[in-house]
N, C-alpha and C positions, 0 to 999 in steps of 0.2 A: 224898780219892782224890786221886792227882796225876794231871791230866788234860794231854794234847799236842794238835799239831793237832786240831782236827775234818774230817773226810773224808761221804763219800758212796760207795755202791758200787751196782750193780746185785743184786739179791740174787741172781738168776743166773749174777754171775760164778765162772768159775771157781777152782777151786783149788789147780790141780795143783801147784803149786812149792809149795805148805804141808805143812809134815812133820804126819804122825800126829799125832792127838791123843789121850790118858790122858784125858782131864778136858773134863766140858761142864758148863756151870754157867750159872744165872741166878738172875731174881727178875721177880715178876707182878706189879703190882697193879690191884684188882680194884674198882670205884666201879658205883654208878649214875648215868648219866650224867644230870645237873644239869640237866633241861631236861621240864617238864611234860607234852612229849607227845614218845614217840619220835621218830627223826630216820628219814624216808624213804628209800632208795636215793641220793638224787641231794645230801641236805643231809649223809647218812655222808660220801659220795666226799669232797664238799667239806670235811666237818670232818678228816679221814682223809690230806687232801693236804698230804702231807710233802714232796715233792719236786717240781719241775717235770719235771724229765725220765723221769719212769715214772708211771703211774698207779695207782690204788688196784683191789686187786683185788673184785670183789663177786661173791656169789652168794647165788642166790633158793632151793636146794632143799641142804639139808630145812630150813632156816632161814636169812633176811635176815643175811647176814655179809660185814662190811668190812675188807679188811688192810689198813695205807698198805703203803708200798715201806720197806724197811729203808733206815736212814741206819746209820751207821757214826760213832763215837767214839774217838778216838786215845786211848790211857793209858800213864802210863809212871810206875809206881806199886809197891809191895811188896804180892806176895800176902799174904793172909788165911793164916794158920797156924794150927794148936791144940799145938804144940809150941813154939812161939816163935821159928821159923826165920826171915829176912829174904832172901825170895827176891823180886827186881828180875825184871817182867815190861813188856813192849814192845810194844803192838799196836793192835785194835782191836775195840770193842764195840757189835755190831749190835742195834739198837733199834727195836720198831716197836708199831704200837698197830693193837687188834682192834675192833669194834664188833657185837655181836649183837643180833640184831634192831631195832638203831637206840637199844635200850634198856640193854646191860651196855658199857662201856668198860674195856679193859683195855691197858695198856701196858708193856711190857718188854724185857729185857737179854740177851742172852747171848753168851758165847764158848765156844771150846774154846784147852782150854791143851795143847803140847806136853809129853813128858817132859823133851826137852830143849830147846835153842834156842844159838845165838852166845855164846862168852863174855863177847863185847860187844856194845854198843849199833850199830844199823847205822841206816841213814840210814830215810828215813821214806818211803820209795818202797819198799824193802823189806817192810813192813809193810802198806803199800795194796795190794798184789797179796793179801797172804791177809785176805780178809776174814773178819770174825768172832773172828780168831786173835790169845791175846795170849802172844807166846813168853816165855819165860824164860828169865833170862842165867846161864847152865849147868843145871845137872839139876833137875827137878821130883820135888820132895819130894807125890807126888800124896795121898798118904791125909791127910797131916797139912793141906796147903791144902784138900783136901775140906771137912773138916771144918771148921777157919777160915771155910771162906766159910758155911757152914749157920751158925756160933757169930756173925756177923758184923762180925768181925775188929774192928784197930783203927782207928782215924781217921788218913788218910792211906793207908789199904789200898786196892787195888782193893775199889770197892762200884758193883755192880750193880744196886743199887735206888736209890740216886742217879741214876743216867743213868734207868732207868725213870720216877721220879717227875716230875723235871725235864721230861720227856719228857709227861706227863702233866698237868702245870702248865701246859704250854704249849699244849694242847688245850683246859685247862678256861677258857683266857682267850679260846677263841672267841665273838664277835660271835650265833652260831649258837645258844649256849646262854642260856637264859633265867634259869637258875639257880633255878628251881621243880619242884625234886621230887615227886614223886607219893608216895613216901613215905619214912619216916626209915629211912635203914641206914648201915652204915659200910663204910670202904673194909677189902679183906684183901691181904696180902701173901704169895705164896708163892715161900722161894728153895728153889732145888734145884741140886743135882750129882749127872751121871752117868759110873759110874764102868764100864771094860769088863768083861766078866766072866768067868768061868774057862775056858779053853776054850772050845767050843763051845756052852756053856750059852746057856738062852732070857734072856730080856730077864725082868728082875724088881724088883718095890720092892721094897727092901730095907727101908726105916721109912718110914712115914708119918706127922708128929707135927703137932700142934695147939696153940699155945703162946694164954695167955690176952690176952696185945695183939693179939692179930688175925695173929699170923706163922704160917704155916705152912712145915715143912721136908719137902723130899722126898730120901733118897738113893737112886738107881736104880742096878743095876747090867743097861749094855747092851754088844752086839756090838760089837765094834771097828768102826768106820768107822762107827756111825749117826748119820746126818748131824742137826746139832745142830739146823739149823731144823725138822727131824720132835720131836726132843725137848722144842724150844721150843711146840711144836705140841701135845705131850701134854697139858706140864704148863700151861698156857693151859686146857686142855680140864680138865683137875682142878682147875684155880682155880676157873674159871666154876661150876660144880657144887656146891664146895664154895661159895663164896660165897653162890650159890641157897638152899642149904639153910641156911645161917648168918641170911643178910636171913629168910628164911622163920619158923625158931625163933624168933625177937626177934618178929616181928610178933605170933607166939601167947604169946608169954610172957608173964603177968601178963595176958590178956586176961577182961576178966568177962563170960563167957556171957551169950548171951542182948540183946535190945533195940537199939536203933539205936546206940549211940554201936558196939557190937561189929561191924555190919555198915559200918559209914564204914570202920572201921582195916583191916576185910577186903579191902573192894572193891579198892583200889591193889593188892595183892597179886595178886588174882583177875586183872585188867584188866593186867598191867603185868609178872611174873614166873611165873606159872604154866603157862606156853606154852613155857617156856624148856629145859626139864628135856629136854636130848637128848643123853647122855652118846655118847662116842667117834664123831658125826658127823663131825666129821675130823682123824681120828686117822691116822695110818697103819695100815696093815692089818697091819706087824711089830711095830707098838710097843702095837695093840687092846688083845691082850689082857693089858695090865699094869691095864687097868681091871678085870679080876676078882676081886683078892683085896681090892678096895675095894667090890667089891659082898658080898662074901663077910662080910669084919669090915672094919670096922663098918656093912658095909650101906647105901653111898649111898642107892640107889635105893628100897629098901625104905623106908627112913627118912621118902624124900621120899613115896611114895604115902602114907606114915600121915599125914603132915603136912595134902596134897594132903584126904585126905578128911576129916579134922577140919574143913578150912575148908566143904568142900561140905553136912558134915552141919551146920556154924552157918547157913550162904547157910542150909538147908533149912528147920532148921528156925524161921529168922526167920520165912520165907514162909508156914508154914504157919501160925507166930500170929500174922503180920497178915490169913491168910485166916479167920481163927477170928473177931480182935475184930470184920471184916465182915458178918460172918451172925451173931451172935450177938445175939440177940432181947434188944431192949431192959425194962427191968425194967418 
């Protein structure tokens, strides 16, 4: 990715002078915080304090949730394209970090892209007053660019995942982390695009895919003018719960049932993960219905409840067996 100057701005800054966007896109990295113990709210705020001029947002209801202020990175590079078109774009990408219950860390980057931009590159001041907007030079082939972003693009193209992983790397260097995670897990990445709906159609998930290399892709249709930050919040919620499912499935995968090794393997999941399932907790009302298709097929919550019940059954069986051994009379 060709990067220009770096900058930062308040997430609440007005974008009144920004042209309307026809494509919003982003990428999210989700991982278990590499710390033996979950961070409390004070430590979470310290970890996510990316800027001195804006505080970390903390919420304790319905669960402990910490969100960093947004930072901006200037970019000047071609946009990915499925048809090979080379459209140069200039602007700023917003990045943030979120910590859920002091245990699951997510970093994300997103931006909106208008249907057309100036024919020539403007001074940086023009782009800095349009936070999280990347303007093409000329017209935007939005369908080809949307698919190109999902496909990953070529070296040198706009790479939102690179910005997200750079932020993640920065956070993982914090002295607050002891790098002794309580269980083995793998990070996941979710790449998403959102295009306008036809007419007054409702928001919809057109496609949700799971790849073997920990990559997920989401293609959305949303009403024109839907805030990019709201879309980023929805996709972070999807990424969090997909990561939880993936991680618990792997905890159970190949598990030899019964005995102390089983309990030692299941205990960290019980202590650190099972209480985190809370879909739509921080998704805006306008976008919350987008969860419905995932609850129907493949059935996120249905699968989660099945996994949780399997874990509880194993713990119950172990407790019964242990109790039986205690009371079994000696021969």
